N, CA, C and O atoms as a GROMACS GRO file, in nm:
protein
  284
    1MET      N    1   0.893  -0.731  -2.304
    1MET     CA    2   0.918  -0.656  -2.165
    1MET      C    3   0.837  -0.521  -2.144
    1MET      O    4   0.834  -0.458  -2.038
    2GLN      N    5   0.771  -0.486  -2.264
    2GLN     CA    6   0.684  -0.370  -2.224
    2GLN      C    7   0.573  -0.421  -2.135
    2GLN      O    8   0.521  -0.347  -2.052
    3LEU      N    9   0.534  -0.555  -2.152
    3LEU     CA   10   0.422  -0.603  -2.059
    3LEU      C   11   0.467  -0.634  -1.921
    3LEU      O   12   0.377  -0.659  -1.840
    4LEU      N   13   0.576  -0.637  -1.884
    4LEU     CA   14   0.650  -0.623  -1.768
    4LEU      C   15   0.658  -0.490  -1.700
    4LEU      O   16   0.643  -0.479  -1.578
    5ILE      N   17   0.682  -0.392  -1.779
    5ILE     CA   18   0.699  -0.259  -1.716
    5ILE      C   19   0.517  -0.210  -1.709
    5ILE      O   20   0.483  -0.136  -1.617
    6LEU      N   21   0.442  -0.244  -1.783
    6LEU     CA   22   0.305  -0.212  -1.789
    6LEU      C   23   0.219  -0.292  -1.634
    6LEU      O   24   0.149  -0.249  -1.542
    7LEU      N   25   0.265  -0.409  -1.669
    7LEU     CA   26   0.222  -0.508  -1.531
    7LEU      C   27   0.285  -0.439  -1.396
    7LEU      O   28   0.217  -0.438  -1.294
    8GLY      N   29   0.404  -0.388  -1.398
    8GLY     CA   30   0.449  -0.356  -1.292
    8GLY      C   31   0.392  -0.208  -1.246
    8GLY      O   32   0.382  -0.177  -1.127
    9ALA      N   33   0.360  -0.130  -1.345
    9ALA     CA   34   0.292   0.036  -1.325
    9ALA      C   35   0.182  -0.024  -1.273
    9ALA      O   36   0.161   0.031  -1.165
   10ALA      N   37   0.091  -0.119  -1.296
   10ALA     CA   38  -0.047  -0.165  -1.252
   10ALA      C   39  -0.020  -0.206  -1.108
   10ALA      O   40  -0.089  -0.152  -1.022
   11VAL      N   41   0.067  -0.289  -1.074
   11VAL     CA   42   0.074  -0.338  -0.941
   11VAL      C   43   0.134  -0.238  -0.819
   11VAL      O   44   0.117  -0.252  -0.698
   12SER      N   45   0.216  -0.126  -0.893
   12SER     CA   46   0.247  -0.004  -0.835
   12SER      C   47   0.135   0.085  -0.769
   12SER      O   48   0.115   0.124  -0.654
   13LEU      N   49   0.073   0.101  -0.886
   13LEU     CA   50  -0.072   0.174  -0.847
   13LEU      C   51  -0.144   0.122  -0.756
   13LEU      O   52  -0.192   0.194  -0.668
   14ALA      N   53  -0.164  -0.010  -0.757
   14ALA     CA   54  -0.242  -0.077  -0.655
   14ALA      C   55  -0.182  -0.105  -0.571
   14ALA      O   56  -0.228  -0.204  -0.516
   15GLY      N   57  -0.079  -0.061  -0.518
   15GLY     CA   58   0.017  -0.065  -0.360
   15GLY      C   59  -0.022   0.094  -0.333
   15GLY      O   60  -0.073   0.121  -0.224
   16ILE      N   61  -0.001   0.192  -0.423
   16ILE     CA   62  -0.020   0.316  -0.395
   16ILE      C   63  -0.176   0.336  -0.331
   16ILE      O   64  -0.195   0.397  -0.225
   17GLY      N   65  -0.275   0.281  -0.405
   17GLY     CA   66  -0.417   0.297  -0.377
   17GLY      C   67  -0.431   0.234  -0.239
   17GLY      O   68  -0.501   0.287  -0.153
   18GLY      N   69  -0.369   0.128  -0.218
   18GLY     CA   70  -0.383   0.055  -0.100
   18GLY      C   71  -0.301   0.156   0.032
   18GLY      O   72  -0.336   0.150   0.150
   19LEU      N   73  -0.216   0.223  -0.006
   19LEU     CA   74  -0.156   0.315   0.118
   19LEU      C   75  -0.215   0.420   0.121
   19LEU      O   76  -0.192   0.487   0.222
   20ILE      N   77  -0.314   0.481   0.019
   20ILE     CA   78  -0.432   0.599   0.035
   20ILE      C   79  -0.552   0.529   0.127
   20ILE      O   80  -0.622   0.591   0.207
   21TRP      N   81  -0.560   0.410   0.104
   21TRP     CA   82  -0.677   0.358   0.166
   21TRP      C   83  -0.621   0.343   0.318
   21TRP      O   84  -0.710   0.336   0.403
   22CYS      N   85  -0.504   0.339   0.358
   22CYS     CA   86  -0.463   0.316   0.490
   22CYS      C   87  -0.462   0.456   0.545
   22CYS      O   88  -0.519   0.471   0.653
   23ILE      N   89  -0.409   0.554   0.492
   23ILE     CA   90  -0.422   0.658   0.534
   23ILE      C   91  -0.582   0.711   0.578
   23ILE      O   92  -0.607   0.779   0.678
   24LEU      N   93  -0.667   0.670   0.493
   24LEU     CA   94  -0.823   0.744   0.512
   24LEU      C   95  -0.857   0.641   0.642
   24LEU      O   96  -0.919   0.690   0.736
   25LEU      N   97  -0.817   0.503   0.648
   25LEU     CA   98  -0.851   0.416   0.777
   25LEU      C   99  -0.807   0.484   0.882
   25LEU      O  100  -0.880   0.498   0.980
   26ALA      N  101  -0.662   0.542   0.880
   26ALA     CA  102  -0.641   0.588   1.020
   26ALA      C  103  -0.697   0.720   1.052
   26ALA      O  104  -0.724   0.745   1.170
   27VAL      N  105  -0.715   0.801   0.966
   27VAL     CA  106  -0.789   0.914   0.981
   27VAL      C  107  -0.930   0.918   1.037
   27VAL      O  108  -0.968   1.004   1.118
   28LYS      N  109  -1.013   0.811   0.984
   28LYS     CA  110  -1.139   0.762   1.015
   28LYS      C  111  -1.112   0.703   1.178
   28LYS      O  112  -1.179   0.750   1.270
   29ALA      N  113  -1.038   0.626   1.195
   29ALA     CA  114  -1.015   0.547   1.290
   29ALA      C  115  -0.979   0.654   1.440
   29ALA      O  116  -1.017   0.630   1.554
   30ARG      N  117  -0.892   0.782   1.391
   30ARG     CA  118  -0.880   0.880   1.504
   30ARG      C  119  -0.979   0.934   1.531
   30ARG      O  120  -0.993   0.958   1.651
   31SER      N  121  -1.083   0.973   1.443
   31SER     CA  122  -1.197   1.056   1.444
   31SER      C  123  -1.314   0.954   1.538
   31SER      O  124  -1.387   1.010   1.620
   32THR      N  125  -1.320   0.818   1.518
   32THR     CA  126  -1.442   0.778   1.570
   32THR      C  127  -1.378   0.694   1.691
   32THR      O  128  -1.456   0.615   1.746
   33SER      N  129  -1.281   0.698   1.728
   33SER     CA  130  -1.251   0.598   1.846
   33SER      C  131  -1.272   0.682   1.966
   33SER      O  132  -1.241   0.801   1.976
   34ALA      N  133  -1.339   0.592   2.074
   34ALA     CA  134  -1.372   0.653   2.187
   34ALA      C  135  -1.290   0.672   2.279
   34ALA      O  136  -1.304   0.774   2.347
   35ASN      N  137  -1.179   0.577   2.309
   35ASN     CA  138  -1.069   0.560   2.382
   35ASN      C  139  -0.959   0.520   2.327
   35ASN      O  140  -0.960   0.475   2.213
   36ASP      N  141  -0.828   0.532   2.411
   36ASP     CA  142  -0.708   0.493   2.355
   36ASP      C  143  -0.680   0.333   2.344
   36ASP      O  144  -0.578   0.309   2.279
   37ASP      N  145  -0.742   0.230   2.389
   37ASP     CA  146  -0.759   0.102   2.372
   37ASP      C  147  -0.782   0.068   2.221
   37ASP      O  148  -0.706   0.012   2.143
   38GLU      N  149  -0.890   0.110   2.205
   38GLU     CA  150  -0.989   0.133   2.066
   38GLU      C  151  -0.909   0.167   1.949
   38GLU      O  152  -0.898   0.097   1.849
   39LEU      N  153  -0.851   0.286   1.972
   39LEU     CA  154  -0.768   0.350   1.879
   39LEU      C  155  -0.620   0.247   1.882
   39LEU      O  156  -0.596   0.197   1.772
   40ARG      N  157  -0.554   0.223   1.959
   40ARG     CA  158  -0.458   0.126   1.936
   40ARG      C  159  -0.480   0.030   1.866
   40ARG      O  160  -0.383   0.011   1.793
   41VAL      N  161  -0.596  -0.075   1.842
   41VAL     CA  162  -0.612  -0.217   1.799
   41VAL      C  163  -0.682  -0.132   1.666
   41VAL      O  164  -0.664  -0.210   1.572
   42ARG      N  165  -0.739  -0.036   1.624
   42ARG     CA  166  -0.733  -0.009   1.512
   42ARG      C  167  -0.637   0.004   1.411
   42ARG      O  168  -0.644  -0.044   1.298
   43LEU      N  169  -0.529   0.087   1.467
   43LEU     CA  170  -0.446   0.122   1.419
   43LEU      C  171  -0.349   0.010   1.398
   43LEU      O  172  -0.298  -0.003   1.286
   44GLN      N  173  -0.319  -0.069   1.493
   44GLN     CA  174  -0.237  -0.198   1.454
   44GLN      C  175  -0.298  -0.256   1.322
   44GLN      O  176  -0.226  -0.310   1.238
   45ARG      N  177  -0.429  -0.245   1.307
   45ARG     CA  178  -0.449  -0.330   1.201
   45ARG      C  179  -0.411  -0.280   1.075
   45ARG      O  180  -0.380  -0.347   0.976
   46VAL      N  181  -0.420  -0.106   1.091
   46VAL     CA  182  -0.410  -0.010   0.973
   46VAL      C  183  -0.245  -0.036   0.923
   46VAL      O  184  -0.195  -0.028   0.810
   47VAL      N  185  -0.188  -0.068   1.044
   47VAL     CA  186  -0.046  -0.086   1.022
   47VAL      C  187  -0.010  -0.186   0.945
   47VAL      O  188   0.065  -0.171   0.849
   48VAL      N  189  -0.068  -0.313   0.984
   48VAL     CA  190  -0.053  -0.430   0.883
   48VAL      C  191  -0.084  -0.423   0.759
   48VAL      O  192  -0.004  -0.454   0.670
   49LEU      N  193  -0.194  -0.385   0.740
   49LEU     CA  194  -0.242  -0.312   0.607
   49LEU      C  195  -0.118  -0.245   0.513
   49LEU      O  196  -0.075  -0.286   0.406
   50ASN      N  197  -0.082  -0.140   0.584
   50ASN     CA  198   0.005  -0.044   0.502
   50ASN      C  199   0.143  -0.087   0.512
   50ASN      O  200   0.222  -0.010   0.458
   51MET      N  201   0.198  -0.200   0.573
   51MET     CA  202   0.284  -0.277   0.522
   51MET      C  203   0.282  -0.342   0.399
   51MET      O  204   0.362  -0.329   0.306
   52GLY      N  205   0.175  -0.422   0.408
   52GLY     CA  206   0.110  -0.530   0.287
   52GLY      C  207   0.126  -0.429   0.174
   52GLY      O  208   0.199  -0.461   0.081
   53ALA      N  209   0.055  -0.291   0.170
   53ALA     CA  210   0.056  -0.224   0.057
   53ALA      C  211   0.193  -0.158   0.000
   53ALA      O  212   0.227  -0.136  -0.116
   54LEU      N  213   0.252  -0.138   0.111
   54LEU     CA  214   0.385  -0.099   0.081
   54LEU      C  215   0.483  -0.193   0.008
   54LEU      O  216   0.568  -0.157  -0.074
   55GLY      N  217   0.459  -0.314   0.046
   55GLY     CA  218   0.506  -0.440  -0.007
   55GLY      C  219   0.478  -0.423  -0.148
   55GLY      O  220   0.568  -0.390  -0.225
   56VAL      N  221   0.353  -0.442  -0.188
   56VAL     CA  222   0.284  -0.452  -0.288
   56VAL      C  223   0.343  -0.336  -0.364
   56VAL      O  224   0.421  -0.393  -0.441
   57SER      N  225   0.351  -0.222  -0.386
   57SER     CA  226   0.416  -0.128  -0.421
   57SER      C  227   0.581  -0.138  -0.463
   57SER      O  228   0.620  -0.098  -0.573
   58ALA      N  229   0.652  -0.184  -0.385
   58ALA     CA  230   0.792  -0.204  -0.392
   58ALA      C  231   0.793  -0.355  -0.512
   58ALA      O  232   0.868  -0.361  -0.609
   59ILE      N  233   0.718  -0.436  -0.483
   59ILE     CA  234   0.730  -0.548  -0.589
   59ILE      C  235   0.671  -0.489  -0.718
   59ILE      O  236   0.715  -0.538  -0.822
   60GLY      N  237   0.569  -0.382  -0.729
   60GLY     CA  238   0.552  -0.338  -0.881
   60GLY      C  239   0.659  -0.244  -0.935
   60GLY      O  240   0.668  -0.226  -1.056
   61LEU      N  241   0.758  -0.173  -0.832
   61LEU     CA  242   0.841  -0.091  -0.861
   61LEU      C  243   0.967  -0.192  -0.934
   61LEU      O  244   1.026  -0.170  -1.040
   62MET      N  245   0.982  -0.290  -0.855
   62MET     CA  246   1.077  -0.392  -0.891
   62MET      C  247   1.084  -0.439  -1.029
   62MET      O  248   1.176  -0.434  -1.110
   63MET      N  249   0.942  -0.495  -1.039
   63MET     CA  250   0.914  -0.521  -1.172
   63MET      C  251   0.914  -0.422  -1.302
   63MET      O  252   0.941  -0.468  -1.413
   64VAL      N  253   0.884  -0.292  -1.285
   64VAL     CA  254   0.918  -0.181  -1.376
   64VAL      C  255   1.054  -0.170  -1.390
   64VAL      O  256   1.100  -0.158  -1.504
   65VAL      N  257   1.132  -0.172  -1.291
   65VAL     CA  258   1.295  -0.160  -1.314
   65VAL      C  259   1.340  -0.285  -1.381
   65VAL      O  260   1.445  -0.269  -1.443
   66SER      N  261   1.289  -0.405  -1.384
   66SER     CA  262   1.355  -0.518  -1.420
   66SER      C  263   1.286  -0.515  -1.592
   66SER      O  264   1.355  -0.559  -1.684
   67GLY      N  265   1.187  -0.474  -1.610
   67GLY     CA  266   1.139  -0.463  -1.746
   67GLY      C  267   1.228  -0.350  -1.816
   67GLY      O  268   1.276  -0.385  -1.924
   68ILE      N  269   1.256  -0.234  -1.779
   68ILE     CA  270   1.361  -0.145  -1.803
   68ILE      C  271   1.492  -0.204  -1.852
   68ILE      O  272   1.533  -0.207  -1.968
   69LEU      N  273   1.553  -0.256  -1.734
   69LEU     CA  274   1.663  -0.351  -1.774
   69LEU      C  275   1.676  -0.425  -1.862
   69LEU      O  276   1.774  -0.422  -1.937
   70LEU      N  277   1.559  -0.528  -1.874
   70LEU     CA  278   1.603  -0.618  -1.996
   70LEU      C  279   1.540  -0.560  -2.102
   70LEU      O  280   1.517  -0.640  -2.192
   71THR      N  281   1.510  -0.465  -2.118
   71THR     CA  282   1.444  -0.397  -2.237
   71THR      C  283   1.576  -0.350  -2.335
   71THR      O  284   1.556  -0.290  -2.441
   0.00000   0.00000   0.00000
């Protein structure tokens, strides 16, 4: 079960890294977009990536909790 905890922590960290990446993409999109339509398209892409990163982080957290409960 230690392996499950370690893998879960790694997956959670990857998800958190994805969330940080989404923040950086959103800040970059706000600063470089020329008009509202371009900004909207870029932010819609960031929202999709954000939801994916949040899902990965949640799965990692579930792995950690499962590993702790099974220990």
